[in-house]
C-alpha positions as CSV (number, residue, x, y, z in Angstrom):
1,M,-17.6,-18.7,31.2
2,V,-18.7,-16.0,28.8
3,I,-15.8,-14.3,26.9
4,D,-16.1,-10.5,26.9
5,P,-15.8,-9.2,23.3
6,K,-13.8,-6.2,24.7
7,H,-11.1,-8.6,25.7
8,L,-11.1,-10.1,22.3
9,E,-10.7,-6.7,20.7
10,L,-7.8,-5.8,23.1
11,L,-6.0,-9.1,22.3
12,R,-6.5,-8.5,18.5
13,L,-5.0,-5.1,18.8
14,F,-2.1,-6.3,20.9
15,D,-1.4,-9.1,18.3
16,E,-1.5,-6.6,15.4
17,Y,0.5,-3.8,17.0
18,G,2.9,-5.9,18.9
19,S,3.4,-3.9,22.1
20,V,1.5,-2.4,25.1
21,T,2.7,1.1,24.2
22,A,1.5,0.9,20.6
23,V,-1.9,-0.4,21.7
24,A,-2.1,2.5,24.3
25,D,-1.3,5.0,21.5
26,V,-4.0,3.7,19.2
27,T,-6.7,3.4,21.9
28,H,-5.8,6.6,23.7
29,R,-5.1,4.9,26.9
30,S,-2.0,4.7,29.2
31,P,0.3,1.7,28.9
32,S,-0.4,0.9,32.5
33,A,-4.1,0.8,31.8
34,V,-3.6,-1.5,28.8
35,S,-1.3,-3.9,30.9
36,Q,-3.9,-3.9,33.6
37,Q,-6.7,-4.8,31.1
38,L,-4.6,-7.6,29.6
39,R,-4.1,-9.1,33.1
40,Q,-7.8,-8.6,34.0
41,A,-8.7,-10.5,30.8
42,G,-6.5,-13.4,31.7
43,S,-7.9,-13.5,35.2
44,E,-11.5,-13.5,34.0
45,I,-10.8,-16.2,31.4
46,G,-8.7,-18.3,33.8
47,H,-5.7,-18.6,31.5
48,A,-2.5,-16.5,31.1
49,L,-2.9,-14.6,27.8
50,V,0.4,-12.7,27.9
51,E,3.9,-13.5,29.2
52,P,7.1,-11.6,29.6
53,A,9.4,-11.3,26.5
54,G,12.5,-9.3,27.1
55,R,11.3,-5.9,28.3
56,G,7.8,-6.3,27.0
57,L,5.0,-8.9,26.7
58,T,4.0,-11.4,24.1
59,L,0.9,-13.5,23.6
60,T,0.7,-17.0,24.9
61,A,-0.9,-19.8,22.8
62,A,-4.2,-19.0,24.5
63,G,-3.8,-15.3,23.8
64,R,-3.1,-15.9,20.1
65,L,-6.2,-18.1,19.8
66,L,-8.4,-15.4,21.3
67,A,-6.7,-12.7,19.3
68,H,-7.6,-14.7,16.1
69,G,-11.1,-14.8,17.4
70,G,-11.0,-11.1,17.9
71,R,-10.3,-10.7,14.2
72,D,-13.3,-12.9,13.4
73,V,-15.5,-10.8,15.6
74,A,-14.3,-7.5,14.1
75,R,-14.9,-8.8,10.6
76,T,-18.4,-10.0,11.6
77,L,-19.3,-6.7,13.2
78,A,-18.0,-4.8,10.1
79,R,-20.1,-7.1,7.8
80,V,-23.2,-6.4,9.9
81,Q,-22.5,-2.7,9.9
82,A,-22.1,-2.9,6.1
83,Q,-25.4,-4.8,5.7
84,W,-27.1,-2.2,7.9
85,E,-25.7,0.7,5.9
86,G,-26.8,-1.1,2.7
87,H,-30.3,-1.4,4.1
88,L,-30.3,2.3,4.8
89,G,-29.0,2.9,1.3
90,E,-26.2,5.1,2.7
91,A,-22.4,5.3,2.2
92,V,-21.4,7.7,4.9
93,G,-18.5,8.5,7.2
94,E,-14.8,9.4,7.2
95,I,-12.5,7.1,5.3
96,T,-8.7,7.4,5.6
97,L,-6.5,6.6,2.7
98,A,-2.7,6.6,2.3
99,G,-0.7,5.6,-0.8
100,L,2.2,6.3,-3.1
101,P,2.0,9.7,-4.8
102,S,2.4,8.5,-8.4
103,A,-0.6,6.1,-8.1
104,L,-2.7,8.6,-6.3
105,T,-2.0,11.2,-9.0
106,H,-3.4,8.8,-11.6
107,L,-6.4,7.6,-9.6
108,L,-7.6,10.4,-7.3
109,P,-8.8,13.2,-9.6
110,D,-11.5,11.0,-11.2
111,A,-12.2,9.2,-8.0
112,L,-12.9,12.4,-6.1
113,R,-15.2,13.6,-8.8
114,R,-17.2,10.3,-8.7
115,L,-17.4,10.4,-5.0
116,R,-18.7,14.0,-5.0
117,E,-21.4,13.0,-7.5
118,D,-22.4,9.6,-6.1
119,H,-21.5,9.6,-2.4
120,P,-21.3,13.2,-1.2
121,H,-21.5,12.1,2.5
122,I,-18.2,10.2,2.4
123,D,-15.4,12.3,3.9
124,L,-12.1,11.0,2.3
125,R,-9.0,12.0,4.2
126,M,-5.7,11.3,2.4
127,D,-1.9,11.1,3.0
128,D,0.8,10.4,0.5
129,V,3.7,8.0,1.4
130,D,6.4,6.4,-0.6
131,L,7.7,3.1,0.9
132,A,9.4,-0.1,0.0
133,E,6.8,-2.6,-1.3
134,H,6.8,-4.8,1.9
135,E,6.2,-1.7,4.1
136,F,2.8,-0.7,2.8
137,A,0.9,-3.5,4.6
138,G,1.8,-2.0,8.0
139,L,-0.1,1.1,7.2
140,T,-3.4,-0.8,7.4
141,R,-3.1,-0.7,11.2
142,D,-3.8,3.1,11.0
143,V,-5.7,3.8,7.8
144,D,-8.7,2.3,6.1
145,I,-7.3,2.0,2.6
146,V,-3.6,1.7,1.5
147,V,-2.8,2.2,-2.2
148,A,0.3,0.2,-2.9
149,H,2.0,-1.2,-6.0
150,S,4.0,-4.2,-7.2
151,L,5.7,-5.3,-10.4
152,V,5.8,-9.0,-9.3
153,A,2.1,-9.9,-8.6
154,E,-1.3,-8.5,-7.8
155,R,-0.5,-9.0,-4.1
156,P,2.4,-6.9,-2.8
157,L,4.9,-8.5,-0.5
158,G,3.8,-8.6,3.1
159,T,0.0,-8.5,2.5
160,D,-0.8,-12.1,3.5
161,G,-4.0,-12.1,5.5
162,L,-5.1,-8.7,4.2
163,T,-7.7,-7.9,1.5
164,V,-6.1,-6.8,-1.8
165,V,-8.2,-5.3,-4.6
166,P,-6.6,-4.4,-8.0
167,L,-7.2,-0.8,-9.0
168,A,-5.2,-0.2,-12.1
169,R,-2.3,-1.5,-14.2
170,E,0.3,1.0,-15.5
171,P,3.3,0.5,-17.8
172,I,6.7,1.7,-16.6
173,D,8.8,3.3,-19.4
174,V,12.3,4.4,-19.9
175,A,12.6,8.2,-19.4
176,L,15.2,10.1,-21.3
177,A,15.9,13.7,-22.1
178,I,14.5,14.7,-25.4
179,G,17.9,15.2,-26.9
180,H,19.2,11.8,-25.8
181,P,20.4,9.5,-28.7
182,L,17.8,6.9,-27.7
183,A,14.9,9.3,-27.2
184,D,13.4,8.8,-30.7
185,R,13.3,5.0,-30.6
186,A,9.9,3.3,-30.7
187,E,11.0,0.8,-28.0
188,L,14.1,-0.2,-26.2
189,T,15.6,-3.5,-25.1
190,P,17.8,-4.3,-22.1
191,D,20.8,-4.4,-24.4
192,D,20.1,-0.9,-25.7
193,I,20.2,0.7,-22.2
194,V,22.7,-1.5,-20.2
195,D,25.5,1.1,-20.7
196,C,23.4,4.1,-19.7
197,R,23.9,6.0,-16.5
198,W,20.8,5.5,-14.3
199,V,18.8,7.4,-11.7
200,G,17.2,4.5,-9.7
201,V,14.9,4.2,-6.7
202,P,15.9,2.8,-3.3
203,R,16.5,-0.9,-3.1
204,G,13.3,-2.8,-2.2
205,Y,11.1,-0.4,-4.2
206,P,9.2,-2.1,-7.0
207,F,10.8,-0.2,-9.9
208,D,14.2,-1.5,-8.8
209,T,13.1,-5.0,-9.8
210,I,13.2,-3.9,-13.4
211,L,16.8,-2.8,-13.1
212,T,17.6,-6.1,-11.5
213,S,15.9,-7.9,-14.4
214,I,18.0,-5.9,-16.9
215,E,21.2,-6.9,-15.1
216,H,20.1,-10.5,-15.0
217,L,19.3,-10.6,-18.7
218,T,22.4,-8.8,-19.9
219,G,24.9,-10.2,-17.4
220,R,26.1,-6.7,-16.7
221,D,25.9,-4.4,-13.7
222,L,24.1,-1.1,-14.3
223,D,25.7,2.2,-13.4
224,V,23.1,3.5,-10.9
225,V,24.4,7.0,-10.2
226,Q,21.6,8.1,-7.8
227,R,18.8,6.4,-5.9
228,I,15.9,8.8,-5.3
229,R,12.3,8.4,-4.2
230,D,10.6,11.5,-5.6
231,N,9.5,11.2,-9.3
232,R,9.5,15.0,-9.8
233,L,13.2,15.2,-8.8
234,I,14.0,12.2,-11.0
235,E,12.2,13.9,-13.9
236,A,14.3,17.1,-13.4
237,I,17.6,15.2,-13.3
238,V,16.9,13.2,-16.4
239,A,15.6,16.1,-18.4
240,S,18.8,18.0,-17.8
241,S,21.4,15.3,-18.2
242,D,22.3,12.1,-20.1
243,Q,21.0,9.9,-17.3
244,V,18.0,7.7,-17.7
245,A,15.3,6.4,-15.3
246,L,12.1,4.4,-15.1
247,L,8.9,6.4,-14.7
248,P,5.2,5.6,-14.8
249,R,3.6,6.2,-18.2
250,F,0.3,7.8,-17.1
251,T,1.5,10.3,-14.5
252,T,4.8,11.5,-15.9
253,P,4.4,15.0,-17.5
254,R,5.1,15.2,-21.2
255,D,6.1,18.9,-21.2
256,V,9.2,18.8,-19.0
257,G,11.8,17.9,-21.6
258,L,11.3,14.1,-21.3
259,S,10.7,11.3,-23.8
260,L,9.1,8.0,-22.5
261,V,10.0,4.9,-24.5
262,P,8.5,1.4,-23.8
263,L,11.0,-1.2,-22.6
264,T,10.6,-4.8,-24.0
265,G,12.0,-8.1,-22.8
266,V,11.3,-7.6,-19.1
267,T,8.2,-7.2,-17.0
268,T,7.4,-3.5,-16.9
269,T,3.7,-3.2,-15.9
270,R,2.9,-2.5,-12.3
271,W,-0.2,-3.5,-10.4
272,I,-1.7,-0.6,-8.4
273,V,-3.8,-2.1,-5.6
274,A,-5.9,-1.2,-2.5
275,V,-4.8,-3.1,0.6
276,M,-7.2,-3.2,3.6
277,R,-7.9,-5.2,6.8
278,P,-10.6,-7.7,6.0
279,D,-13.0,-6.1,8.5
280,T,-12.4,-2.7,7.0
281,A,-13.1,-4.0,3.5
282,E,-16.6,-4.9,4.5
283,R,-17.7,-1.3,5.1
284,V,-20.1,0.2,2.5
285,A,-18.3,3.5,2.4
286,V,-14.9,1.7,1.9
287,R,-16.4,-0.3,-1.0
288,A,-17.7,2.9,-2.5
289,V,-14.2,4.5,-2.4
290,I,-12.6,1.4,-3.9
291,S,-15.2,1.4,-6.7
292,A,-14.4,5.1,-7.4
293,L,-10.7,4.4,-7.5
294,S,-10.8,1.4,-9.7
295,R,-9.4,1.7,-13.2
296,V,-8.1,-1.9,-13.6
297,D,-8.3,-1.8,-17.4
298,D,-5.7,1.0,-17.7
299,A,-3.0,-1.2,-19.1
300,A,-4.9,-1.5,-22.3
301,V,-4.7,2.3,-22.8
């Protein structure tokens, strides 16, 4: 029996996307066609590869084994493609990228300039997203490069099995209105700011771990008045009130009525990383984009 590589690819997609409908969407086929192809694959191989699960289907043990093999095949094909592109000396093609706005604001301007100069045949298509840390990994199903961040480790939550490349390190400072009593301090400690009124981020977002650390160290609950995703809105609120927030040092404007003061005593440096599927990470054009984005020595600035 010879296993058809197309069946392996279909099983890989079904394993990663989790439903017939999702696979149909990404492959531009109808759900009935995907279901038929899964049944045909099982018939040709001689083993059931999917089985009913509620209203949908799930992989059998045999299906999971072959889906894993599909990932190996995809990775090998990508590596061969990368070697061929390297032989030709070309980094070409469309690369899709999605990531959190504050990190992209810091990385993209220089990266785009480098790509224009060094790799003019790469077409970089971008989207900005702001998600909880564990949600970034899911974007790798649909885009080539996901720019995520974490304050806990180089590898954000949920990225097991994916390729993670550090791009930059950035301190997170306490943002206060210029007229705030603490705005002129050289640095702040958790005890200095535990009584402040805070503009926080949604729970599960990396910056929230700093607030949790402050509460743990001081034994006090913080007064988090608002929880907001958008940094520009946070800046506006802080600049016009006595509330304080946590904002990234390199991409927070200095001319909007804010003072940024370093916070000591807790971990306040975030890792900004690129997250990719292992096969995608093999592409020459993807590696060129990662190289252009990389500013991993930034924390020393």
